C-alpha positions in Angstrom: -86.0 86.4 48.2 -82.9 86.6 50.4 -85.1 87.9 53.4 -87.5 85.0 53.1 -84.8 82.4 52.8 -82.9 83.7 55.9 -86.0 84.2 57.8 -86.8 80.3 57.2 -83.3 79.5 58.2 -83.8 81.6 61.4 -86.9 79.6 62.3 -84.9 76.4 61.7 -82.2 77.5 64.2 -84.7 78.3 66.7 -86.6 74.9 66.3 -83.1 73.1 66.6 -82.8 75.0 70.1 -80.4 77.8 69.3 -81.0 80.6 71.8 -83.3 83.3 70.2 -80.6 86.1 70.5 -77.8 84.2 69.1 -80.0 82.9 66.2 -81.1 86.4 65.2 -77.7 87.8 65.6 -76.0 85.1 63.4 -78.7 85.2 60.7 -78.6 89.0 60.8 -74.9 89.1 60.3 -75.1 86.6 57.5 -77.8 88.7 55.9 -75.7 92.0 56.2 -72.8 90.3 54.6 -75.0 89.2 51.6 -77.0 92.4 51.1 -74.1 94.8 51.9 -70.5 93.9 52.4 -67.9 93.1 55.0 -67.5 96.6 56.1 -71.2 97.2 56.7 -71.5 93.9 58.7 -68.5 94.7 60.9 -69.5 98.3 61.3 -72.9 97.3 62.7 -71.7 94.4 64.8 -69.1 96.8 66.4 -71.7 99.4 67.2 -74.9 97.6 68.1 -73.8 95.9 71.4 -73.0 99.2 72.9 -76.0 101.0 71.7 -78.3 98.1 72.8 -77.1 98.0 76.4 -76.4 101.7 76.5 -80.2 102.4 76.6 -81.4 104.2 79.8 -84.7 102.4 79.8 -83.0 99.0 79.7 -82.2 99.6 83.5 -85.9 98.8 84.2 -85.4 95.2 83.2 -82.8 94.0 85.9 -84.5 96.1 88.6 -88.0 94.6 87.9 -86.5 91.2 87.6 -84.8 91.6 91.0 -88.2 92.9 92.3 -89.9 89.7 91.1 -87.2 87.6 92.6 -87.3 89.2 96.0 -91.2 89.1 96.0 -90.9 85.4 95.4 -88.6 85.0 98.2 -90.8 86.9 100.6 -93.5 84.4 100.3 -96.2 87.0 99.9 -98.1 85.3 97.2 -99.2 82.4 99.6 -100.7 84.9 102.0 -102.4 86.9 99.1 -104.2 83.6 98.0 -105.2 83.0 101.6 -106.7 86.4 101.9 -108.5 86.2 98.6 -109.9 82.7 99.3 -111.1 83.9 102.8 -113.1 86.5 101.1 -114.3 84.6 98.1 -114.3 81.0 99.1 -117.9 80.8 100.2 -119.1 81.9 96.6 -119.8 79.3 94.0 -116.3 78.8 92.3 -114.9 81.3 94.9 -111.5 79.6 95.2 -111.2 79.7 91.4 -112.1 83.5 91.6 -109.6 83.9 94.6 -106.8 82.5 92.3 -107.5 85.0 89.7 -107.5 87.9 92.3 -104.3 86.5 93.6 -102.9 86.2 90.2 -103.6 89.8 89.4 -102.2 91.0 92.8 -99.0 89.0 92.4 -98.7 90.1 88.8 -98.6 93.7 90.1 -95.7 93.0 92.2 -94.0 90.3 89.9 -93.9 91.1 86.3 -93.1 87.7 85.0 -95.7 85.1 83.8 -93.8 81.9 84.5 -92.9 83.0 88.2 -96.6 83.8 88.7 -97.8 80.5 87.3 -95.2 78.5 89.3 -96.1 80.3 92.6 -99.9 79.8 92.1 -99.3 76.2 91.2 -97.7 75.5 94.6 -100.4 77.4 96.5 -103.8 77.6 95.1 -103.9 74.5 93.0 -103.5 72.2 95.9 -105.9 74.2 98.0 -108.6 73.9 95.3 -108.1 70.2 94.7 -108.3 69.7 98.5 -111.5 71.3 98.7 -113.0 69.1 95.9 -112.5 71.1 92.8 -112.3 69.2 89.6 -108.5 68.9 88.9 -108.9 69.9 85.1 -110.9 73.0 86.1 -108.5 74.0 88.9 -105.5 73.7 86.7 -107.0 75.8 83.9 -107.8 78.7 86.4 -104.1 78.5 87.6 -102.6 78.4 84.1 -104.7 81.5 83.0 -104.1 83.5 86.1 -100.6 83.3 85.8 -100.6 85.1 82.5 -101.9 88.3 84.2 -98.2 89.2 85.1 -97.7 89.7 81.5 -100.1 92.7 81.4 -100.3 94.4 84.8 -97.3 96.6 85.5 -94.5 95.9 86.0 -94.6 93.8 82.9 -91.3 92.8 81.7 -92.6 91.8 78.3 -94.4 95.1 77.9 -90.9 96.9 78.5 -89.4 94.6 75.8 -92.2 95.7 73.5 -91.5 99.2 74.3 -87.7 99.0 73.5 -88.2 97.2 70.3 -91.1 99.7 69.2 -89.3 102.8 70.6 -92.7 103.6 72.4 -93.1 105.4 75.7 -92.7 102.8 78.3 -94.4 104.7 81.1 -97.6 104.9 78.9 -97.2 101.3 77.9 -97.1 100.1 81.6 -100.1 102.2 82.6 -102.0 101.1 79.4 -101.9 97.6 80.8 -103.8 98.2 84.0 -107.5 98.3 82.6 -106.9 95.4 80.2 -105.4 93.4 83.0 -108.3 94.0 85.2 -110.7 93.2 82.2 -108.9 89.9 81.7 -109.1 89.2 85.6 -112.9 89.9 85.4 -113.2 87.7 82.4 -111.5 84.7 84.3 -113.9 85.3 87.3 -117.0 85.4 85.1 -115.7 82.2 83.2 -115.1 80.4 86.5 -118.6 81.3 87.9 -120.3 80.2 84.6 -118.3 76.8 84.7 -119.2 76.4 88.4 -122.9 77.1 87.8 -123.1 74.7 85.0 -121.3 72.0 87.0 -121.7 72.7 90.7 -119.7 69.5 91.6 -116.6 70.8 89.7 -116.2 73.9 92.1 -117.8 73.4 95.6 -118.1 76.1 98.1 -116.0 76.4 101.2 -117.0 77.1 104.7 -117.6 80.8 105.3 -115.0 82.7 107.3 -115.8 85.2 110.0 -115.6 88.8 109.3 -112.9 89.4 111.9 -110.7 86.5 110.2 -111.4 88.1 106.8 -110.2 91.7 108.0 -107.3 90.1 109.9 -106.0 88.6 106.5 -105.9 92.0 104.9 -102.8 93.0 106.7 -100.9 91.2 103.9 -102.5 93.6 101.2 -100.9 96.6 102.9 -97.3 96.0 102.0 -98.6 94.9 98.4 -100.4 98.1 98.0 -97.4 100.1 99.0 -95.2 98.2 96.6 -97.7 98.9 93.7 -97.8 102.6 94.6 -94.0 102.7 94.7 -94.1 101.4 91.0 -97.3 102.1 89.1 -98.3 105.2 91.2 -95.2 107.1 90.7 -95.1 106.4 87.1 -98.9 107.6 86.5 -98.5 110.6 88.5 -95.2 111.7 86.8 -93.2 111.7 90.1 -90.7 109.3 88.6 -89.7 107.7 85.3 -90.3 104.0 84.8 -86.5 103.6 85.3 -86.6 105.3 88.6 -89.8 103.4 89.6 -88.2 100.1 88.9 -85.4 101.0 91.3 -88.0 102.0 93.9 -89.9 98.7 93.5 -86.7 96.7 93.8 -85.9 98.5 97.0 -89.5 98.1 98.2 -89.5 94.4 97.5 -86.2 94.1 99.5 -87.8 95.9 102.5 -90.7 93.5 102.4 -88.4 90.5 102.3 -86.6 91.9 105.3 -89.7 92.6 107.1 -90.8 88.9 106.7 -87.4 87.6 107.6 -86.9 85.9 104.3 -83.7 87.8 103.3 -80.8 85.6 104.3 -77.4 86.2 102.5 -78.1 83.1 100.3 -81.6 84.2 99.4 -80.4 87.6 98.4 -77.5 86.1 96.3 -79.9 83.7 94.5 -82.4 86.5 93.8 -79.6 88.7 92.5 -77.9 85.9 90.4 -81.4 84.8 88.8 -82.2 88.6 87.9 -78.6 89.0 86.4 -79.0 85.9 84.2 -82.4 87.0 83.1 -81.1 90.4 82.1 -78.2 89.0 80.2 -80.7 86.8 78.3 -83.0 89.7 77.5 -80.0 92.0 76.5 -78.7 89.2 74.0 -82.1 88.8 72.6 -82.4 92.5 72.0 -78.9 92.7 70.6 -79.7 89.9 68.0 -83.0 91.7 67.2 -81.2 95.0 66.4 -78.7 93.1 64.0 -81.4 91.3 62.2 -83.6 94.5 62.1 -80.7 96.3 60.3 -80.6 93.5 57.9 -84.3 93.7 57.1 -84.0 97.6 56.8 -81.3 97.1 54.1 -83.5 94.6 52.1 -86.3 97.2 52.1 -88.8 94.4 52.9 -90.7 96.6 55.5 -91.1 99.5 53.1 -92.4 97.1 50.3 -94.8 95.5 52.9 -96.2 98.9 54.0 -96.7 100.0 50.3 -98.3 96.6 49.6 -100.8 96.8 52.5 -101.6 100.5 51.7 -102.5 99.3 48.2 -105.0 96.7 49.4 -108.8 97.2 49.0 -109.6 96.1 52.4 -110.7 97.7 55.7 -108.0 98.5 58.2 -109.8 96.4 60.8 -109.8 93.4 58.5 -106.1 93.8 58.1 -105.5 94.0 61.9 -107.7 90.9 62.4 -105.4 89.1 60.0 -102.3 90.4 61.8 -103.7 89.3 65.2 -104.6 85.8 63.9 -101.0 85.4 62.8 -99.9 86.2 66.4 -102.3 83.6 67.7 -100.8 80.9 65.3 -97.2 81.9 66.0 -97.9 81.8 69.9 -98.8 78.2 69.6 -95.4 77.4 68.2 -92.9 80.2 69.3 -91.7 81.9 72.6 -93.5 85.2 73.2 -90.2 87.3 73.3 -89.1 85.6 70.1 -92.4 86.4 68.4 -91.9 90.2 69.4 -88.4 90.6 68.3 -89.0 88.8 65.0 -92.3 90.5 64.1 -92.3 94.1 65.6 -89.8 95.8 63.3 -91.8 94.4 60.3 -95.4 94.7 61.5 -95.4 97.9 63.5 -94.8 100.2 60.5 -97.8 98.6 58.8 -99.9 99.1 62.0 -98.9 102.8 62.2 -99.7 103.2 58.5 -103.3 101.9 59.0 -103.6 104.7 61.7 -103.6 102.6 64.9 -101.9 103.5 68.0 -98.5 101.6 68.7 -99.5 101.7 72.6 -102.9 100.0 71.9 -101.2 97.5 69.4 -98.6 96.6 71.9 -101.1 95.8 74.7 -103.3 93.7 72.3 -100.3 91.7 71.3 -99.5 91.0 74.7 -103.0 89.8 75.5 -102.8 87.4 72.4 -99.3 86.4 73.7 -101.2 85.2 76.8 -103.2 82.7 74.7 -99.9 81.5 73.2 -98.8 80.7 76.8 -101.8 78.2 77.1 -102.4 76.6 73.7 -100.3 73.5 72.6 -97.8 72.5 71.5 -95.8 75.3 73.3 -98.3 76.3 76.0 -95.3 77.3 78.5 -97.6 78.1 81.4 -99.3 74.7 81.1 -96.1 72.8 81.4 -95.0 75.0 84.3 -98.3 74.4 86.2 -98.1 70.6 85.5 -94.4 70.6 86.7 -94.8 72.6 89.9 -98.2 71.0 90.8 -97.1 67.4 89.8 -100.2 67.1 87.6 -100.6 65.6 84.0 -99.9 68.3 81.4 -103.0 66.9 79.4 -105.1 67.7 82.5 -103.9 71.3 82.5 -104.4 71.6 78.7 -108.0 70.2 79.1 -109.0 72.8 81.5 -107.8 76.1 79.6 -110.1 76.0 76.5 -113.0 77.9 78.2 -110.6 80.7 79.3 -109.1 80.9 75.8 -112.4 81.5 74.3 -113.3 84.1 77.0 -109.9 85.7 76.1 -111.0 86.0 72.5 -114.2 87.9 73.7 -111.9 90.3 75.7 -109.8 90.9 72.7 -112.9 91.7 70.5 -113.9 94.1 73.3 -110.5 95.9 73.2 -110.5 96.0 69.4 -114.0 97.5 69.3 -113.2 100.0 72.1 -109.7 101.0 71.9 -110.2 103.4 74.9 -110.1 100.4 77.3 -106.4 100.5 76.6 -105.8 104.1 75.8 -108.0 106.1 78.1 -105.9 105.8 81.4 -102.5 106.7 79.6 -104.2 109.6 78.0 -104.7 111.2 81.4 -100.9 111.1 82.4 
């Protein structure tokens, strides 16, 4: 009863706008005081901050955030979309497909969904509308394509899941590659179907010459090198994810310097934003650990595992119910908040049912993508509306075909876990 009461109080604080990390830390401390005593609470509060930030794997977060900020400063996303548009633009719905490809490519060198959505909103959305695309359809493609950064490495939210679940971060990042490509393909197929059903909503553009197409491929070179500096070295075992994150940040700095976008002011802004993001995530992890200790003392997790084990239901039915819970939570809560609130409780149940934590983590992130689109939260939709200066209702109106297609992709990954697990199994 104490656990339920304090969890409800936690949700109230979050609804009132209290930052997630502080809300979880405060409620966790109150819970420790009630369940334990003053000495237990102070002992945990004195040790958790150091143990949280002392994690070697935590270094990946500031490095990948710095990499993302530098890539944004370099302006490479604009050129990625231009190259993709030249190759796909003459196909029915080609600019929408190009947006998906650019979103996947940008996600592979960015790692943050909101940054990807904001960048695509400023580049691909105006281009599609200029070429006669229906604004609702164009906005929906941009909103969904921005979510690819959550899956394709270097994904910051996958790293957060790995820290919370104490899972192998290298395997997690590699496990996101095939699902990310599957989601990208799902977006492309959805765009093609929509464009075929309503050709006026997605007109073709004038074909470009082969010489022009190959000329634009020069922008892909630095991007591929950066991807190899991160994903390639992790997969091959040459470097750990932490070392790869430093390589990625250095590579992004070189690209920014080569493109002459690295003024002292730009570098300072990029470093400052990466530092602020790191402090926010560290505070969330700290609060999650305090709250997790409280839950451990209450024994709720062990009771839940025992209750689920006693149910006369197929494991896949229980997993379907868990994923449905994440879909509902995603419509009302921030994705990081959902992870820190649920993973310590839900993951032991998932493992007891015999499922792989890596597979579960990737599926949760795919479902979190849906939460970034669906109202009332729908963060990516608000980001697209803000940066593209379009009505948010227009963006929400264009995402529903992609949400339905996402559920099909989720079903495939549930039915065939090797889509997620095959590539990391070869590491």
